[in-house]
C-alpha positions as CSV (number, residue, x, y, z in Angstrom):
1,M,131.7,84.6,26.9
2,K,131.8,88.6,28.0
3,K,128.5,88.8,27.1
4,S,127.0,85.8,29.4
5,F,129.4,87.6,32.3
6,V,127.7,90.9,32.0
7,L,123.8,89.0,31.7
8,V,124.7,87.4,35.1
9,L,126.5,90.5,36.8
10,V,123.3,92.9,35.9
11,T,121.0,90.3,36.9
12,A,123.1,90.0,40.3
13,L,122.8,93.8,41.0
14,A,119.1,94.3,40.3
15,L,118.2,91.1,42.7
16,C,120.4,93.0,45.4
17,A,118.4,96.2,44.4
18,S,115.3,94.7,44.9
19,Q,116.2,92.4,48.3
20,V,117.6,96.2,49.2
21,C,114.1,98.3,48.0
22,Q,112.1,94.7,50.1
23,G,114.2,95.2,53.7
24,Q,113.8,99.5,53.1
25,A,109.9,98.7,52.5
26,R,109.8,95.9,55.4
27,K,111.6,98.7,57.4
28,N,109.4,101.7,56.4
29,V,106.1,99.3,57.2
30,K,107.6,98.6,60.9
31,E,108.2,102.1,61.6
32,N,105.3,103.0,60.4
33,E,103.6,100.8,62.9
34,A,105.7,101.7,65.5
35,N,104.7,105.3,65.2
36,R,101.2,104.6,65.3
37,L,101.0,102.2,68.2
38,A,103.2,105.4,70.3
39,R,100.5,107.7,68.7
40,E,98.2,105.6,70.4
41,G,100.3,104.6,73.4
42,S,100.4,109.0,74.2
43,E,96.9,109.5,73.9
44,A,96.3,106.8,76.5
45,A,98.5,108.1,78.6
46,K,96.9,112.1,78.3
47,N,93.2,110.0,79.2
48,Q,95.4,108.3,81.7
49,D,94.0,104.5,80.8
50,W,97.2,103.3,81.9
51,D,97.5,99.7,81.1
52,K,96.2,100.2,77.4
53,A,99.4,102.8,77.3
54,V,101.9,100.8,78.8
55,D,100.7,98.1,76.3
56,L,101.0,100.1,73.7
57,F,104.3,101.4,73.8
58,R,105.6,97.7,74.9
59,K,104.8,96.8,71.7
60,A,106.1,100.4,70.2
61,S,109.4,99.9,71.8
62,A,109.6,96.0,70.7
63,M,109.6,97.8,67.0
64,D,111.9,100.5,67.3
65,H,113.7,101.4,70.6
66,K,113.3,104.7,70.6
67,Y,110.4,104.5,72.0
68,A,111.8,102.6,75.2
69,D,112.2,106.3,76.9
70,E,108.3,106.7,76.6
71,L,107.2,103.3,77.7
72,A,109.5,104.0,81.0
73,T,107.8,107.4,81.4
74,V,104.1,105.3,81.0
75,Y,105.4,102.5,83.5
76,Q,106.5,105.8,86.1
77,G,102.9,107.2,85.5
78,R,101.0,104.2,86.4
79,G,103.1,103.3,88.8
80,Y,102.1,106.4,90.2
81,A,98.3,105.9,89.9
82,A,98.9,102.2,92.0
83,V,100.9,104.3,94.4
84,K,97.3,106.8,94.8
85,N,95.1,103.6,94.8
86,Q,97.0,101.9,97.8
87,Q,98.1,99.1,95.2
88,Y,101.4,99.6,96.5
89,Q,103.1,96.1,95.1
90,E,101.8,97.1,91.3
91,A,103.7,100.5,91.8
92,I,106.6,99.0,93.0
93,Q,106.9,96.5,90.1
94,D,105.9,99.5,87.9
95,F,109.1,101.5,89.4
96,T,111.0,99.2,88.7
97,E,110.7,98.7,85.1
98,T,110.8,102.2,84.7
99,L,114.3,102.2,86.0
100,K,115.6,99.8,83.8
101,V,115.3,102.4,81.6
102,K,115.8,105.4,83.7
103,S,118.5,104.1,86.1
104,N,120.0,107.5,86.4
105,D,116.6,109.2,87.9
106,P,116.5,109.6,91.2
107,R,113.1,111.0,91.7
108,V,112.3,107.4,90.5
109,Y,114.3,105.9,93.4
110,E,112.7,108.5,95.6
111,Q,109.2,107.0,94.4
112,R,109.8,103.3,94.9
113,A,111.5,104.2,98.5
114,A,108.1,105.4,99.2
115,A,105.9,102.7,98.1
116,E,108.1,99.9,99.7
117,M,107.9,101.8,103.4
118,K,103.7,101.9,103.1
119,I,104.5,98.1,103.0
120,Y,107.2,97.9,105.9
121,D,109.7,97.0,103.5
122,Y,112.5,99.0,105.5
123,D,115.3,98.1,103.7
124,K,114.5,98.1,100.3
125,A,113.4,101.4,100.9
126,L,116.7,102.4,102.6
127,A,118.9,101.1,99.6
128,D,116.5,102.9,97.2
129,Y,116.8,106.2,99.3
130,A,120.5,105.5,98.9
131,E,120.5,104.9,95.4
132,A,119.0,108.6,95.0
133,S,121.1,110.6,97.3
134,K,124.0,109.4,95.2
135,L,122.4,110.4,92.1
136,K,121.2,113.6,94.0
137,P,123.5,114.2,97.3
138,N,122.9,117.4,98.0
139,E,118.6,116.0,98.5
140,V,118.4,116.6,102.7
141,R,114.6,115.0,102.2
142,Y,116.7,111.4,101.4
143,Y,118.8,112.0,104.5
144,N,115.8,112.9,106.6
145,Y,113.7,109.8,104.7
146,R,116.5,107.8,105.9
147,A,116.5,109.4,109.4
148,Y,113.1,108.4,110.0
149,I,113.5,104.8,108.5
150,Y,116.0,104.0,111.0
151,E,113.9,105.5,114.1
152,T,111.1,103.4,112.8
153,K,113.7,100.3,113.2
154,E,115.0,101.9,116.6
155,D,118.2,102.3,115.5
156,A,119.3,105.2,117.0
157,Q,123.2,105.4,115.8
158,N,122.0,105.5,112.0
159,S,119.5,107.6,113.0
160,M,121.7,110.3,114.2
161,A,124.0,110.1,111.1
162,E,121.7,110.2,108.6
163,T,120.2,113.5,110.2
164,E,123.8,114.8,110.8
165,K,124.4,114.3,107.0
166,A,121.1,116.5,106.5
167,L,122.5,118.5,108.7
168,K,125.3,119.2,107.1
169,I,123.6,120.1,104.1
170,D,121.2,122.2,105.7
171,P,121.9,123.8,108.4
172,N,118.0,125.0,109.1
173,N,116.8,122.0,108.1
174,R,113.5,121.6,109.9
175,T,112.1,118.0,108.7
176,W,114.5,116.4,111.7
177,S,115.9,117.5,114.6
178,V,117.9,116.1,117.4
179,V,117.9,117.0,120.7
180,F,119.9,115.1,123.5
181,V,118.5,114.8,127.2
182,P,120.4,113.3,130.1
183,Q,119.6,109.4,130.5
184,N,116.6,108.7,133.0
185,N,115.2,112.6,132.6
186,K,118.1,113.7,135.5
187,P,118.6,117.3,135.1
188,P,121.8,118.0,133.4
189,Q,125.1,119.5,135.3
190,S,127.1,122.6,134.4
191,G,129.0,121.9,131.4
192,N,128.2,118.5,130.3
193,I,128.0,117.8,126.4
194,P,126.1,115.1,124.9
195,G,128.2,111.4,125.5
196,D,127.7,108.5,127.2
197,N,125.5,110.1,130.2
198,Y,122.8,111.5,127.1
199,R,120.4,109.9,125.2
200,A,119.0,111.5,121.4
201,V,115.6,112.2,120.3
202,L,114.2,112.8,117.5
203,V,111.6,115.7,117.2
204,D,109.4,115.6,114.2
205,P,108.3,119.3,113.7
206,F,105.1,117.8,112.6
207,N,103.9,116.1,115.2
208,S,104.5,117.6,118.8
209,R,105.3,113.9,120.2
210,A,109.2,112.6,120.2
211,T,110.2,109.7,119.8
212,I,112.8,108.9,122.1
213,Y,115.7,106.7,122.3
């Protein structure tokens, strides 16, 4: 009886050990394949063959999640290349894929917003610049971009508000300047200050033509 029990126990242990070994072997094969795909993906990215790089890193990431960051990076690289080729919808899709992994990267929000502005999707661009400013609140240019978008939307009040935020961070900010002129272009009287009798003017220093509200 004891011999039979020992034999059964030894057989069971041997079977378990065999299964563990087989499982580890399969895991090693999977990791090696993921590593190979990732190496080829890195090489493709160096050659700016973005479609191939994305495909390879997508497969590598499916096998081993540690390659998710690299997949996000090649999505971002392909998105940037798409912007340069004026393929803005494709760029937006790639930046969206990037943000699934790099949700705390303000630069990606900024890049997607820039692409959205190219197709005049101003509301989404405003939202992305807002996310970027939450992640990097002292970056003046995000407020400047929002001011510009509001100007384009003919929303003087919000444009002024964003410009004021930028000036609070950097009083020497020169990307956009705000001045006040009297209504109907009448000469200001002594002691007048900006108020109901004045209108706002956003002046772009890179363009001598001022946009007036």
